[in-house]
Structure formats: structure tokens, C-alpha cells
RODO-2510 file (C-alpha; in nm, 4 decimals, decimal comma):
residues 331
     n   res          X          Y          Z
     1     m    12,6176     5,5523     9,6023
     2     s    12,6653     5,7106     9,2570
     3     t    12,7258     6,0823     9,2009
     4     t    12,3748     6,1268     9,0610
     5     e    12,2158     5,9493     9,3584
     6     t    12,4206     6,1631     9,5968
     7     e    12,3080     6,4837     9,4236
     8     v    11,9434     6,3752     9,4388
     9     q    11,9787     6,2926     9,8077
    10     e    12,1408     6,6300     9,8783
    11     r    11,8614     6,8146     9,6957
    12     t    11,5991     6,6167     9,8870
    13     e    11,7676     6,6920    10,2196
    14     h    11,7887     7,0613    10,1240
    15     r    11,4162     7,0715    10,0461
    16     t    11,3425     6,9045    10,3798
    17     l    11,5535     7,1564    10,5715
    18     y    11,3767     7,4505    10,4068
    19     a    11,0305     7,2941    10,3976
    20     g    10,7218     7,5144    10,4021
    21     v    10,6614     7,8592    10,2602
    22     r    10,8734     8,0365    10,5237
    23     g    11,1576     7,7929    10,4742
    24     v    11,1505     7,8555    10,1013
    25     a    11,1487     8,2314    10,1675
    26     v    11,4625     8,2010    10,3818
    27     k    11,6284     7,9821    10,1187
    28     l    11,5641     8,2405     9,8441
    29     l    11,6781     8,5325    10,0588
    30     n    11,9970     8,3403    10,1430
    31     r    12,0624     8,2875     9,7735
    32     v    12,0154     8,6553     9,6929
    33     e    12,2403     8,7641     9,9802
    34     r    12,5178     8,5171     9,8997
    35     s    12,5320     8,5800     9,5260
    36     d    12,4562     8,8280     9,2504
    37     s    12,1209     8,6626     9,1842
    38     y    11,8207     8,8782     9,0992
    39     l    11,5322     8,8168     9,3377
    40     d    11,2677     8,8196     9,0649
    41     r    11,4476     8,5514     8,8643
    42     v    11,5165     8,3340     9,1681
    43     l    11,1548     8,3705     9,2801
    44     d    11,0144     8,3008     8,9342
    45     a    11,2177     7,9806     8,9054
    46     e    11,0946     7,8689     9,2472
    47     l    10,7304     7,9454     9,1678
    48     r    10,7495     7,7475     8,8446
    49     g    10,9005     7,4414     9,0107
    50     t    10,7382     7,4396     9,3524
    51     e    10,4514     7,2294     9,4818
    52     l    10,3236     7,5152     9,7001
    53     s     9,9553     7,6048     9,6739
    54     d     9,8536     7,9307     9,5039
    55     v     9,7842     8,0818     9,8475
    56     d    10,1326     7,9885     9,9692
    57     k    10,2868     8,1188     9,6468
    58     g    10,1247     8,4530     9,7217
    59     l    10,2604     8,4479    10,0771
    60     l    10,6077     8,3521     9,9531
    61     t    10,6093     8,6470     9,7133
    62     e    10,4906     8,8772     9,9913
    63     l    10,7578     8,7564    10,2328
    64     v    11,0641     8,7831    10,0097
    65     h    10,9677     9,1183     9,8584
    66     g    10,8586     9,2532    10,1952
    67     v    11,1772     9,1512    10,3750
    68     l    11,3981     9,3147    10,1132
    69     r    11,1810     9,6272    10,1002
    70     w    11,1897     9,6746    10,4779
    71     q    11,5290     9,5198    10,5556
    72     n    11,6815     9,8347    10,7067
    73     k    11,3975     9,8665    10,9563
    74     l    11,3909     9,4948    11,0341
    75     d    11,7664     9,4878    11,0908
    76     w    11,7525     9,7921    11,3185
    77     v    11,4963     9,6242    11,5434
    78     l    11,6732     9,2876    11,5431
    79     n    12,0104     9,4448    11,6185
    80     g    11,8609     9,6289    11,9145
    81     f    11,7068     9,3146    12,0606
    82     s    12,0170     9,0994    12,0104
    83     h    12,2584     9,3367    12,1869
    84     g    12,4246     9,4290    11,8580
    85     n    12,5013     9,0695    11,7630
    86     f    12,2481     9,0375    11,4816
    87     q    12,4773     9,1694    11,2064
    88     k    12,7438     8,9159    11,3074
    89     s    12,5008     8,6253    11,2726
    90     e    12,5155     8,3627    10,9992
    91     v    12,2918     8,4309    10,6993
    92     n    12,0415     8,1540    10,7838
    93     i    11,9813     8,3044    11,1262
    94     k    11,9504     8,6584    10,9925
    95     n    11,6980     8,5717    10,7242
    96     t    11,4941     8,3461    10,9527
    97     l    11,4631     8,6349    11,1987
    98     r    11,3842     8,8832    10,9211
    99     v    11,1063     8,6678    10,7770
   100     a    10,9522     8,6193    11,1216
   101     l    10,9776     8,9865    11,2180
   102     y    10,8305     9,0995    10,8860
   103     q    10,5210     8,8930    10,9642
   104     i    10,5032     9,0359    11,3160
   105     l    10,5352     9,3998    11,2098
   106     f    10,3569     9,4043    10,8749
   107     l    10,1203     9,1074    10,8330
   108     d     9,8244     9,1397    11,0675
   109     r     9,6587     8,8267    10,9298
   110     i     9,9352     8,6015    11,0648
   111     p     9,9321     8,5388    11,4427
   112     h    10,2548     8,6316    11,6163
   113     a    10,2790     8,2864    11,7714
   114     a    10,2654     8,1217    11,4289
   115     a    10,5428     8,3448    11,2948
   116     v    10,7633     8,2618    11,5945
   117     n    10,6938     7,8883    11,5974
   118     e    10,7637     7,8499    11,2253
   119     a    11,0906     8,0419    11,2610
   120     v    11,2038     7,8338    11,5576
   121     e    11,1245     7,5011    11,3912
   122     l    11,3039     7,6103    11,0735
   123     i    11,6219     7,7239    11,2438
   124     k    11,6271     7,4093    11,4601
   125     r    11,6355     7,1993    11,1437
   126     v    11,9083     7,4107    10,9894
   127     r    12,1240     7,5068    11,2908
   128     g    12,0137     7,2983    11,5891
   129     e    11,8272     7,3278    11,9198
   130     k    12,0526     7,5886    12,0821
   131     v    12,0136     7,8417    11,8001
   132     g    11,6410     7,7674    11,7958
   133     g    11,6232     7,8733    12,1595
   134     l    11,8033     8,2003    12,0859
   135     v    11,5730     8,2822    11,7935
   136     n    11,2709     8,2065    12,0114
   137     a    11,3979     8,4347    12,2882
   138     v    11,4707     8,7288    12,0558
   139     l    11,1344     8,7144    11,8774
   140     r    10,9281     8,6721    12,1942
   141     n    11,1126     8,9626    12,3563
   142     i    11,0253     9,1813    12,0565
   143     i    10,6575     9,0807    12,0768
   144     r    10,6460     9,1673    12,4495
   145     n    10,7914     9,5111    12,3751
   146     l    10,6258     9,5991    12,0433
   147     e    10,4893     9,9280    12,1762
   148     s    10,8245    10,0394    12,3136
   149     i    11,0694     9,9563    12,0334
   150     r    11,3394    10,2226    12,0311
   151     y    11,3837    10,3743    11,6885
   152     p    11,6282    10,6579    11,6054
   153     d    11,5352    10,9909    11,7636
   154     p    11,4399    11,2371    11,4854
   155     n    11,5596    11,5270    11,7012
   156     e    11,9071    11,3768    11,7307
   157     d    11,9611    11,2334    11,3813
   158     y    11,6820    11,3030    11,1342
   159     v    11,8607    11,1313    10,8451
   160     q    11,9027    10,8103    11,0436
   161     y    11,5425    10,8318    11,1628
   162     l    11,4054    10,8489    10,8075
   163     a    11,6515    10,5872    10,6794
   164     v    11,5300    10,3359    10,9379
   165     m    11,1589    10,4196    10,9501
   166     f    11,1263    10,4167    10,5697
   167     s    11,3988    10,1546    10,5158
   168     h    11,6125    10,3477    10,2668
   169     p    11,9910    10,3876    10,2354
   170     h    12,1347    10,6581    10,4605
   171     w    12,3184    10,8275    10,1727
   172     m    12,0004    10,8484     9,9647
   173     v    11,7956    11,0048    10,2436
   174     k    12,0722    11,2573    10,3096
   175     r    12,0897    11,3527     9,9408
   176     w    11,7129    11,3823     9,9038
   177     l    11,6799    11,5983    10,2157
   178     k    11,9386    11,8371    10,0776
   179     r    11,7753    11,8455     9,7349
   180     f    11,4035    11,8298     9,8152
   181     g    11,3593    11,9243    10,1815
   182     p    11,1952    11,7177    10,4584
   183     d    10,8313    11,7209    10,3428
   184     e    10,8969    11,6167     9,9837
   185     t    11,1556    11,3606    10,0940
   186     k    10,9042    11,1899    10,3239
   187     k    10,6548    11,1729    10,0371
   188     l    10,9173    11,0189     9,8086
   189     l    11,0207    10,7640    10,0711
   190     a    10,6599    10,6648    10,1373
   191     a    10,5867    10,6336     9,7648
   192     n    10,8933    10,4133     9,7194
   193     n    10,7524    10,1681     9,9726
   194     e    10,4136    10,1341     9,8076
   195     r    10,3546     9,7939     9,6531
   196     p    10,3673     9,8496     9,2792
   197     g    10,1104     9,7126     9,0408
   198     l    10,2326     9,4787     8,7704
   199     s    10,3317     9,6604     8,4506
   200     l    10,3380     9,4769     8,1194
   201     r    10,5298     9,5989     7,8156
   202     i    10,3459     9,5031     7,4986
   203     n    10,5655     9,3512     7,2284
   204     r    10,4537     9,5466     6,9224
   205     l    10,6373     9,3060     6,6949
   206     k    10,3689     9,0535     6,7923
   207     a    10,0580     9,2665     6,8482
   208     q     9,9468     9,6274     6,8604
   209     p     9,8249     9,7598     7,1987
   210     n     9,4548     9,7411     7,1085
   211     e     9,4980     9,3811     6,9915
   212     f     9,6809     9,2856     7,3108
   213     l     9,4147     9,4461     7,5299
   214     a     9,1514     9,2428     7,3482
   215     m     9,3512     8,9289     7,4342
   216     l     9,3518     9,0283     7,8025
   217     e     8,9765     9,0830     7,7913
   218     q     8,9262     8,7397     7,6362
   219     q     9,1080     8,5902     7,9353
   220     q     8,9103     8,8110     8,1770
   221     i     9,2249     8,9841     8,3016
   222     q     9,1474     9,3275     8,4444
   223     y     9,3813     9,6065     8,3396
   224     t     9,4291     9,9816     8,3329
   225     g     9,6160    10,1741     8,0676
   226     s     9,9391    10,3569     8,1368
   227     t     9,9271    10,7351     8,1639
   228     h    10,2821    10,7686     8,0297
   229     i    10,3519    10,4897     7,7803
   230     d    10,1165    10,3807     7,5043
   231     f    10,2627    10,0290     7,4810
   232     a    10,2359     9,9559     7,8552
   233     v     9,9437     9,8311     8,0612
   234     k     9,8960     9,7701     8,4335
   235     v     9,7319     9,4650     8,5872
   236     k     9,6641     9,3965     8,9548
   237     s     9,8190     9,0534     8,9506
   238     l     9,8879     8,7521     8,7334
   239     t     9,9330     8,3983     8,8573
   240     r    10,1665     8,1459     8,6993
   241     i    10,2942     8,3979     8,4490
   242     g    10,5528     8,1580     8,3110
   243     q    10,2753     7,9190     8,2086
   244     m    10,0609     8,1804     8,0300
   245     e    10,0474     8,1307     7,6539
   246     l    10,0571     8,5075     7,5959
   247     f    10,3838     8,5203     7,7900
   248     r    10,5351     8,2051     7,6412
   249     q    10,4587     8,3284     7,2890
   250     g    10,6280     8,6616     7,3581
   251     f    10,3341     8,9001     7,3531
   252     f    10,4507     9,0851     7,6640
   253     t    10,7316     9,1378     7,9139
   254     i    10,6964     9,2267     8,2803
   255     q    10,8758     9,5579     8,3257
   256     d    10,8221     9,8582     8,5491
   257     e    10,7308    10,1764     8,3660
   258     s    11,0268    10,3552     8,5251
   259     a    11,2555    10,1119     8,3399
   260     m    11,0752    10,1731     8,0100
   261     l    11,1106    10,5524     8,0251
   262     p    11,4905    10,5669     7,9651
   263     c    11,4363    10,3672     7,6456
   264     l    11,1726    10,6167     7,5335
   265     m    11,4097    10,9045     7,6077
   266     l    11,6882    10,7403     7,4066
   267     a    11,4400    10,6615     7,1271
   268     p    11,6588    10,4172     6,9291
   269     q    11,5595    10,3981     6,5643
   270     p    11,5509    10,1000     6,3260
   271     g    11,8935    10,0492     6,1672
   272     e    12,0917    10,2169     6,4450
   273     r    12,3652    10,0533     6,6563
   274     v    12,3243    10,0667     7,0344
   275     i    12,5611     9,9498     7,3089
   276     d    12,3960     9,8467     7,6367
   277     l    12,6479     9,8119     7,9218
   278     c    12,5609     9,6018     8,2288
   279     a    12,2684     9,4791     8,0223
   280     a    12,1304     9,2098     8,2546
   281     p    11,8588     9,1245     8,3294
   282     g    11,7744     9,2536     7,9811
   283     g    11,4532     9,4511     8,0207
   284     k    11,5891     9,7653     7,8581
   285     t    11,7810     9,5637     7,5983
   286     t    11,4683     9,3881     7,4752
   287     a    11,2598     9,7066     7,4984
   288     m    11,5034     9,8880     7,2679
   289     a    11,5199     9,5901     7,0329
   290     e    11,1424     9,6003     6,9985
   291     m    11,1510     9,9772     6,9378
   292     m    11,4092     9,9204     6,6625
   293     r    11,1733     9,6626     6,5081
   294     n    11,4485     9,4010     6,4732
   295     e    11,6539     9,6311     6,2468
   296     g    12,0066     9,7473     6,3311
   297     e    12,2028     9,6029     6,6234
   298     i    12,2124     9,6148     7,0010
   299     l    12,5362     9,5014     7,1628
   300     a    12,4359     9,3786     7,5094
   301     i    12,7387     9,3584     7,7387
   302     d    12,7537     9,2008     8,0827
   303     k    13,0273     9,0486     8,2963
   304     y    12,8498     8,7199     8,3618
   305     e    12,7688     8,4532     8,1031
   306     t    12,4784     8,3232     8,3113
   307     k    12,3104     8,6627     8,3043
   308     l    12,3581     8,6914     7,9295
   309     a    12,1958     8,3511     7,8925
   310     s    11,8792     8,4898     8,0495
   311     i    11,8816     8,7776     7,7988
   312     k    11,9145     8,5282     7,5145
   313     g    11,6166     8,3373     7,6510
   314     a    11,4103     8,6558     7,6599
   315     c    11,5131     8,7465     7,3043
   316     d    11,4165     8,4011     7,1791
   317     r    11,0782     8,4243     7,3502
   318     l    11,0097     8,7727     7,2115
   319     g    11,1306     8,6944     6,8599
   320     l    11,4193     8,9432     6,8685
   321     r    11,7059     8,8915     6,6247
   322     n    11,8991     9,2190     6,6464
   323     v    12,0668     9,1612     6,9850
   324     k    12,4302     9,0506     7,0048
   325     l    12,5610     8,9304     7,3424
   326     l    12,9130     8,9894     7,4735
   327     a    13,0508     8,8677     7,8082
   328     v    13,3136     9,1176     7,9228
   329     d    13,3842     9,3441     8,2199
   330     a    13,2866     9,6867     8,0869
   331     s    13,4752     9,8693     8,3640
***
């Protein structure tokens, strides 16, 4: 068998092992955990190349984002029901359990039995019958004891309690409690876990905001304006973004408003020279380049060539010519 045939066979076998929306979710979470990959880029590539239905694409997005958002809480529960052995488990086992438990705790529309059965069948394909039995036992034990899961006692360790219940890093909760007090900290933690709407940054080199909004209306895309940034707009959702002509032609970039604000505060002017360290994935780099109207220079520095390649792709799509890329360890 030739090298090419072997590679094709390996890819086919890999797809078979991780078949189905939950299998794909585990595969993507494994990739993120094992490497420096950005979830959004890994997910976008999968959505563009997958044969999943639109409904399953929505579930896939929900699963991978949900697992990462609530990982601290999921891991706490799983560690408690596996006698402390969960953290020692291989990454396939951990992410299979996380995906299943996320459905059990957070997705009412999915029957518990379906979440368990899918997890067991997946891990059997990947790790064998014995591991499948262990996964089945852990998940069914959790379901039997859902009302009596033991979380940290707030009277004994309030920081740990908030860190687990709101799934935030321990150090962050501790810092916020000291700075803001318990009531404000709980509000911040809850707000951080809200599912954000999709924010689009309008490329004003291609169209002014009013022109772009007219384009959205022509495509019957509902939107609301930003209260903070005049070249940003919020939409509830977009499907197959990579295939949209407005996206392909560089009229907008998906970027959270919180990532746009530092660029506004810096306010780079046309003709200036800006150095952007740890530039990947390039959202702020391209935002500043647009603000500078393609005049001057932005030196975008990152350690990894592959990440710089994604910035170059974004610059090409947006029509930006004032960004220079440099692969170097800035530390």
C-alpha cells in the first residue's frame, strides 16, 4: 500500500472512530487539550468540512463550547464519582465523560440515556469494552445521584465553592472577591457564563456601517447595533459563516466587542508603526490595520508560523496591506 493510500485509510479509520456529533466533539476537545490550537479555528475548520446536518452542527458547537465553559464544574463532579481517578485518565476518556456529563447537567432536551449510550459506544470504539463498562458505570451512578452531588461547602471554602459552581479559575475568584466583594463577584461570574451573541466588526475599508447594515437587511439577517462601538453589530447567529459572500469578500470579522475595545483605547493612526506581540489569532492586529486605513505598519509577532499563517489569511481576505509578520519568541 502506498503512503497516500495509507494516509487516506488512517483518516477514514479516524473518522469512523469519532463518528457522530458527540464523537466529533470529543475529537475537537482532544485536539485543543493536546496542542495550542484555538477552539474557534478548529471548530470552524470542522464545520466547513463536515457532512453533519445543520442541526448537528448546532449541537456540536454547543457541546464543545459548553464543555470548555463548564469544565471546572464537570471535572469536580467526575472526579468525585471516579474516586479521584478522573484527572489521571487518558484524554479520550476525560473528554468523552465531559461531553456526556455536560448533556446530563445542562441540556434538558437530550435524554440522559441517550447521552450515556452515545458515550459508551464511542469509548468502546476508541478504547475497548472494558473502558466502556467503566464509563457506563460512572455516568449511571451520577444520574442516580443527581440530587445529592457533593459540591464544595461555601461555609468551609467560599473561594473553592464559587470556582466550582461557576467554573472559573481559583486564583481569579480569589482576586475578584478581594477586589469586588462577594455580591459583585457572583454577578461577574454569572455574566461570564452567559452565552454571548455574535459580534461582527465591520471592515470600513470595504463599507461604512450604514452600508453594511443594508447588506444584512438584504439577506434578512436580524441585528442590533452596539452600544459601545460604532463599527460593530450584534447578530443572534449565522450559519456557514465561511461560505457567506460578505465574509469571503472581507466585509466583516467575527470579534467580541471586549477584544475591539483595547484597539479603540490605543487608537492607532494612519502612518504610525505598531508592534503587536503574541498577535495570533489576529483579531486585534486586523482591527488596528483597518483603523490605520492601510497606512503605516503593524509588526505582528508570534512564536508559531502556523498561527501567523492564519493572520496572513485574514489580512488577504480583508484587503489589508500594512501588516508585516514575524515568527519569533517575544519573551
